[in-house]
C-alpha positions in Angstrom: 115.7 216.8 69.6 113.8 214.5 72.0 110.6 212.6 72.0 107.8 213.9 74.3 106.6 211.8 77.0 104.2 208.9 76.2 106.0 207.9 73.0 104.4 210.7 70.9 105.6 211.0 67.4 106.1 214.8 67.6 109.6 215.7 68.6 110.3 218.6 70.9 113.6 220.4 71.8 115.1 219.1 75.1 116.1 220.7 77.3 113.5 223.5 76.8 115.2 226.4 74.9 115.4 229.7 76.9 113.3 231.7 74.4 110.5 229.2 74.7 109.6 230.5 78.2 108.2 233.8 77.0 109.7 235.9 79.9 111.8 238.3 78.0 110.0 241.2 79.6 110.6 240.0 83.1 114.3 239.5 82.4 114.6 243.1 81.0 112.9 244.4 84.2 115.4 242.4 86.3 112.6 240.4 88.1 114.8 237.3 88.5 112.5 235.5 91.1 109.6 236.0 88.8 111.6 234.6 86.0 112.5 231.5 87.9 109.0 231.0 89.3 107.6 231.3 85.6 110.0 228.6 84.4 109.4 226.2 87.1 105.7 226.6 86.5 106.2 226.2 82.7 108.2 222.9 83.4 108.3 221.5 87.0 111.1 219.1 85.6 113.5 222.0 85.9 113.1 222.1 89.7 113.9 218.4 90.1 117.0 218.4 87.9 118.3 221.3 89.8 117.6 219.7 93.0 119.4 216.6 92.0 122.4 218.9 91.0 122.2 220.5 94.5 122.3 217.2 96.1 125.3 216.1 94.1 127.1 219.3 95.4 126.2 218.6 98.9 127.4 215.1 98.4 130.8 216.3 97.7 131.0 217.9 101.2 130.3 214.5 102.8 132.5 212.4 100.7 135.0 212.2 103.5 132.3 210.9 105.8 131.6 207.9 103.5 135.3 207.1 103.3 135.7 207.3 107.1 132.8 204.9 107.7 134.2 202.5 105.1 137.6 202.5 106.8 136.0 201.7 110.2 134.1 198.9 108.6 137.2 197.5 107.1 139.1 197.7 110.5 136.2 195.8 112.3 136.0 193.3 109.5 139.8 192.8 109.8 139.7 192.4 113.5 136.9 189.8 113.1 138.7 187.7 110.6 141.9 187.8 112.7 139.9 186.5 115.6 138.7 183.6 113.4 142.3 182.8 112.5 142.3 184.2 109.0 145.7 185.1 107.4 146.6 188.7 106.5 146.4 187.8 102.8 142.8 186.5 103.2 141.9 189.9 105.0 143.5 191.9 102.3 141.6 190.0 99.5 138.2 189.9 101.1 137.1 193.4 102.2 133.5 194.0 102.9 131.4 194.7 100.0 129.5 197.5 101.6 132.9 199.2 102.6 133.9 199.1 99.0 130.7 200.7 97.8 131.1 203.5 100.4 134.7 204.0 99.2 133.2 204.6 95.8 130.5 207.0 97.1 133.5 208.9 98.9 135.4 209.4 95.6 134.8 213.1 94.9 135.5 212.7 91.2 132.7 209.9 91.0 129.9 211.9 92.6 128.5 213.8 89.7 128.5 210.6 87.7 126.6 208.7 90.5 124.0 211.4 90.6 123.4 210.9 86.8 121.5 207.8 87.7 119.0 210.0 89.6 118.9 212.5 86.7 118.1 209.6 84.4 115.3 208.3 86.6 113.7 211.7 86.7 114.1 212.4 83.1 112.6 209.1 82.1 109.6 209.7 84.5 108.8 213.0 83.1 109.5 212.0 79.5 110.8 208.7 78.3 113.9 206.6 77.7 114.5 208.0 74.3 114.4 211.6 75.6 117.4 210.9 78.0 119.2 208.6 75.5 119.1 211.3 72.9 120.3 213.9 75.3 123.2 211.8 76.2 124.0 210.7 72.7 123.4 214.0 70.7 123.1 216.9 73.1 125.9 216.5 75.7 129.5 217.0 74.4 132.0 214.7 76.0 135.0 215.6 73.9 136.6 217.6 76.8 136.4 214.8 79.3 137.9 212.3 76.9 140.7 214.8 76.1 141.6 215.2 79.8 141.8 211.5 80.3 144.3 211.0 77.4 146.4 214.0 78.2 146.6 213.5 81.9 147.7 209.8 81.3 150.4 211.0 78.9 151.7 213.7 81.2 152.1 211.6 84.2 154.6 209.1 82.5 158.0 208.7 83.9 159.9 210.5 81.0 157.8 213.7 81.2 158.1 213.6 85.0 161.8 213.4 84.9 162.0 216.2 82.3 159.9 218.5 84.6 162.2 217.7 87.5 165.3 218.7 85.6 163.9 221.9 84.5 162.8 222.9 88.0 166.2 221.7 89.3 167.9 224.2 87.0 166.1 227.1 88.5 166.5 225.7 92.1 170.3 225.6 91.5 170.2 229.5 91.4 169.5 229.1 95.2 172.0 226.2 95.7 169.2 223.8 95.9 168.2 224.9 99.3 164.5 224.0 100.5 163.5 227.6 99.9 165.0 227.6 96.4 163.2 224.3 95.6 159.9 225.8 97.2 160.1 228.8 94.9 161.0 226.9 91.8 158.3 224.3 92.2 155.5 226.6 93.2 156.3 229.0 90.3 157.1 226.7 87.5 154.9 223.6 88.2 151.7 225.6 88.1 152.6 227.0 84.8 152.9 223.5 83.3 149.2 223.2 83.8 148.8 225.4 80.6 150.6 222.7 78.5 150.4 219.3 80.1 147.1 219.8 82.0 146.5 221.1 85.5 146.1 217.4 87.0 149.6 216.5 85.7 151.0 219.8 86.9 149.5 219.2 90.3 151.0 215.7 90.4 154.5 217.0 89.4 154.4 219.9 92.0 153.0 217.8 94.8 155.6 215.0 94.4 158.5 217.4 94.2 157.3 219.3 97.2 157.0 216.0 99.1 160.7 215.1 98.2 162.3 218.6 98.7 160.2 220.3 101.3 157.6 218.4 103.2 160.1 215.6 104.2 161.8 218.3 106.3 158.7 218.6 108.5 157.9 222.3 108.3 155.6 224.0 110.8 151.9 223.5 110.5 151.5 227.2 109.3 154.1 226.8 106.6 152.7 223.3 105.5 149.2 224.7 105.1 150.5 227.9 103.5 152.4 225.7 101.0 149.5 223.4 100.1 147.1 226.5 99.9 149.3 228.4 97.5 149.9 225.2 95.5 146.2 224.8 94.9 145.6 228.4 94.0 148.7 228.7 91.6 147.7 225.4 89.9 144.3 226.7 89.3 145.4 230.0 87.7 148.5 228.4 86.1 146.5 226.8 83.4 145.2 230.0 81.9 148.2 230.7 79.6 146.7 228.5 76.9 143.2 227.5 75.9 143.6 223.8 75.8 144.9 222.2 79.0 142.9 223.5 82.0 139.4 222.1 82.5 137.8 225.5 83.5 139.3 227.0 80.3 138.4 224.2 78.1 134.8 224.5 79.0 134.7 228.0 77.5 137.3 227.9 74.8 135.3 226.5 72.0 131.8 228.1 72.8 133.3 231.5 73.1 136.1 231.2 70.6 138.9 231.9 73.0 142.2 231.2 71.4 145.8 230.6 72.6 146.7 234.3 71.9 143.6 235.5 73.7 144.3 233.5 76.8 147.9 234.5 77.0 147.2 238.2 76.4 144.2 238.6 78.8 145.0 235.9 81.5 148.3 234.2 81.2 150.7 237.1 82.1 148.4 238.2 84.9 148.4 234.8 86.3 152.2 234.6 86.3 152.4 238.1 88.0 150.0 236.9 90.7 151.9 233.7 91.2 155.2 235.5 91.6 153.7 238.1 94.0 152.0 235.4 96.2 155.2 233.3 96.2 157.5 236.2 97.2 155.1 237.4 99.8 154.9 233.9 101.5 158.6 233.3 101.2 159.3 236.6 103.0 156.7 235.8 105.7 158.5 232.4 106.4 162.0 233.5 105.6 163.4 232.5 108.9 161.9 229.0 108.9 163.2 228.5 105.4 166.6 229.2 106.8 166.2 226.7 109.6 165.0 224.1 107.0 168.1 224.7 105.0 170.2 223.8 108.0 168.2 220.6 108.6 168.5 219.4 105.1 172.3 219.6 104.9 174.2 220.7 101.8 172.3 221.6 98.6 174.4 219.1 96.7 172.9 216.3 98.7 169.4 217.4 97.9 170.3 217.6 94.2 171.7 214.0 94.3 168.5 212.8 96.0 166.4 213.8 93.1 168.9 212.8 90.3 169.4 209.2 91.8 165.8 208.5 92.5 165.4 207.0 89.1 167.6 205.9 86.1 167.7 208.6 83.4 165.4 208.0 80.5 167.0 208.2 77.0 166.4 211.5 75.3 164.8 210.1 72.2 162.0 208.4 74.3 161.3 211.6 76.1 161.1 213.3 72.7 158.7 210.7 71.5 156.4 211.2 74.5 156.4 215.0 73.8 155.3 214.2 70.1 152.4 212.1 71.5 151.4 215.0 73.8 151.7 217.5 70.9 149.5 215.3 68.6 146.8 215.0 71.4 146.8 218.8 71.9 146.6 219.7 68.2 143.7 217.2 67.7 142.0 218.0 71.0 138.6 218.5 69.3 138.7 215.2 67.3 138.3 212.2 69.8 138.8 209.4 67.2 142.1 210.9 66.3 143.6 211.7 69.8 142.2 208.4 71.2 143.8 206.5 68.2 147.1 208.3 69.0 146.8 207.2 72.6 146.4 203.5 71.6 149.7 203.8 69.5 151.3 205.4 72.6 150.3 202.4 74.8 152.1 200.1 72.3 155.1 202.3 72.4 155.1 202.3 76.2 155.0 198.5 76.2 157.8 198.3 73.7 160.0 200.7 75.9 158.9 199.4 79.2 162.3 199.2 80.6 162.2 203.1 80.6 158.6 203.5 81.6 156.7 203.6 84.8 153.3 201.8 85.0 150.7 203.7 82.9 148.1 204.4 85.5 144.6 205.2 84.2 142.8 205.3 87.4 143.3 209.0 88.2 142.8 210.2 84.6 139.6 208.2 84.3 138.2 209.5 87.5 138.9 213.1 86.5 137.3 212.4 83.1 134.3 210.7 84.8 133.9 213.8 87.0 133.9 216.1 84.0 131.5 213.9 82.0 129.0 213.9 85.0 129.4 217.6 85.4 128.5 218.5 81.7 125.7 216.0 81.8 124.1 217.7 84.9 125.1 221.3 83.6 123.3 220.9 80.4 120.0 221.0 82.2 120.7 224.0 84.5 120.4 226.8 81.9 117.0 227.7 83.0 118.3 229.3 86.3 121.9 230.0 85.5 121.2 232.1 82.5 119.0 234.8 84.3 121.0 234.7 87.6 124.5 235.2 86.0 123.1 237.5 83.4 121.7 239.8 86.0 125.1 240.5 87.7 127.6 243.2 87.2 131.3 242.4 86.4 132.7 242.7 89.9 129.7 240.9 91.6 129.9 238.2 89.0 133.6 237.5 89.7 133.1 237.4 93.5 130.1 235.1 92.9 132.0 232.7 90.7 135.0 232.6 93.2 132.5 231.8 96.1 130.6 229.2 94.1 133.8 227.7 93.1 134.7 226.9 96.6 131.6 224.9 96.9 131.9 223.2 93.5 134.6 222.6 90.8 135.5 225.6 88.9 135.0 223.8 85.6 131.3 223.6 86.7 131.1 227.4 87.0 132.7 228.1 83.8 130.7 225.5 81.9 127.4 226.8 83.3 128.3 230.3 82.3 128.5 229.2 78.6 124.8 228.6 78.8 124.1 232.3 79.4 122.9 233.9 76.0 124.5 237.2 75.0 127.1 237.3 77.7 129.3 240.4 77.3 133.1 239.9 76.9 133.6 241.6 80.2 131.2 239.3 81.9 132.9 236.2 80.4 136.2 237.5 81.6 134.9 238.1 85.1 133.4 234.7 85.5 136.4 232.8 84.3 138.8 235.0 86.4 136.6 234.4 89.5 136.4 230.6 88.9 140.1 230.0 88.4 141.0 232.5 91.3 138.8 230.5 93.7 140.1 227.1 92.7 142.3 226.7 95.6 140.0 227.4 98.5 138.8 223.9 99.0 139.8 220.4 97.9 136.7 220.2 95.7 137.1 223.6 94.2 139.5 222.3 91.3 139.5 218.8 89.9 143.4 218.4 90.5 143.2 219.3 94.2 142.2 215.7 95.3 145.4 214.4 93.6 147.5 216.9 95.4 145.9 216.1 98.7 146.3 212.4 98.3 150.0 212.8 97.7 150.6 215.3 100.6 148.0 214.2 103.2 150.6 212.0 104.9 152.5 215.1 106.0 149.4 216.4 107.8 148.6 214.7 111.1 144.9 213.6 110.9 144.7 214.7 107.3 144.3 218.0 105.7 142.0 220.4 107.5 139.5 222.1 105.3 139.5 225.3 107.6 143.3 225.5 107.6 143.5 224.9 103.9 141.1 227.8 103.3 143.2 230.1 105.5 146.4 229.0 103.7 144.8 229.7 100.3 143.0 232.9 101.1 145.8 235.4 100.7 146.9 234.0 97.3 143.2 234.0 96.2 142.9 237.7 97.2 146.2 238.6 95.4 145.2 236.8 92.1 141.7 238.4 92.3 143.1 241.8 92.6 145.6 241.2 89.7 142.9 239.9 87.4 140.5 242.8 88.1 142.7 245.6 89.0 145.2 245.5 86.2 143.8 247.9 83.6 143.3 246.3 80.1 140.6 246.4 77.5 139.4 242.9 76.6 138.2 242.3 73.2 135.8 239.5 72.2 137.4 237.2 69.6 134.0 236.2 68.3 133.1 239.8 67.5 136.4 240.5 65.9 136.1 237.5 63.8 132.6 238.5 62.7 133.7 242.1 61.9 136.7 240.7 59.9 134.1 238.6 57.8 131.9 241.6 57.2 134.8 243.7 56.1 136.1 241.0 53.7 132.7 240.6 52.1 
């Protein structure tokens, strides 16, 4: 509930409920433009908040421009300070304030949060401060963003990273630790970790191992882009085995009642099938180059030692305790006071065992959480147009639309906005989630973990990762996963309806 503008005592629902527009007949007749026009006329506020959302999306495409301008300013400032006789230490600790601000505007994960300021201004101008305050405090649910911050920080720790490396090293040993064997092992297993330790953590593990075992051998440009493209796609779909780790799945799991068994039966095995098909196809296409890379890398034993000797081994009991902390967080994913409290205990444990720990970095988890928080804040006001548009599409067009929209926005945004559609059929729910996760590798902004992968691997791409070449590298895996999700015959049952039917029978 929110206060109406002018401080009136009467409380009104905010945002406006969909059934308050009185356009049910227009929706039934499929007159979508008439529906949207009616809703803007009913509340011009709708148009403003959607334009802000559009500007935020456009901003993501120009994020690199802001970063580029900031770097140029820093170089100019550094040259000027050197000419004045300043030391390198002074230059490093006195960057231009404007360049630091431009760096912030260039952070993809910060963009939606930045535009919440504009959303607040518009909401207050149309209504009042209480309306916006109550919307943030009582309407928007920030549980998922908080959960992602905690689970991502836990998963990126040294004990968990070493455990993942050992597991993938076992499978790579089947191919004598050759570059091709590591390539197949990493691109098959690392994405699946996204269903258990979150996609950002899986992306970090996969990208770091690819850098150590593959990219350091300087593959051709085609293979380099094919690899990063398939990594992004596989991580995007690899989180669909469970209902608690991947942001696009987290957005729908609670509203639609999708459980672990539902995800594994309807999405998980199909994702694994598509990943295996894509990996084998790309491996066969570049078979000759993998053989050349094996010659350059030397013996497989040397490659194995490089991984094992990179860090001192972590005691098993410490790794086990880390797994317990992650399990606690996952089991209490819907209760922030409990999993945040557990994380505070973990920080104490990490401090006590710091000899076997890496630095617990919160920058990347907080940025991803900030991104998701900004996303749900904007998304809660988009139901007025999302509901009739998505509700008017058939299953196949809906999946294609979701995949295309994902390329221009994070896939968690698409799945979150789809939960705002009333009376969505189970086949439509399946189609929109399948499309969103399938399209999650087409661009850097298509999936929240992609910027992390790009930051780790960009040094292997002269001039940075090209958006066009990344799109081409990810296109074939995207098509393969899309065909697998929609072509494999299987009847999808709505868990919410099954639960309701069971309750009726028991009564």
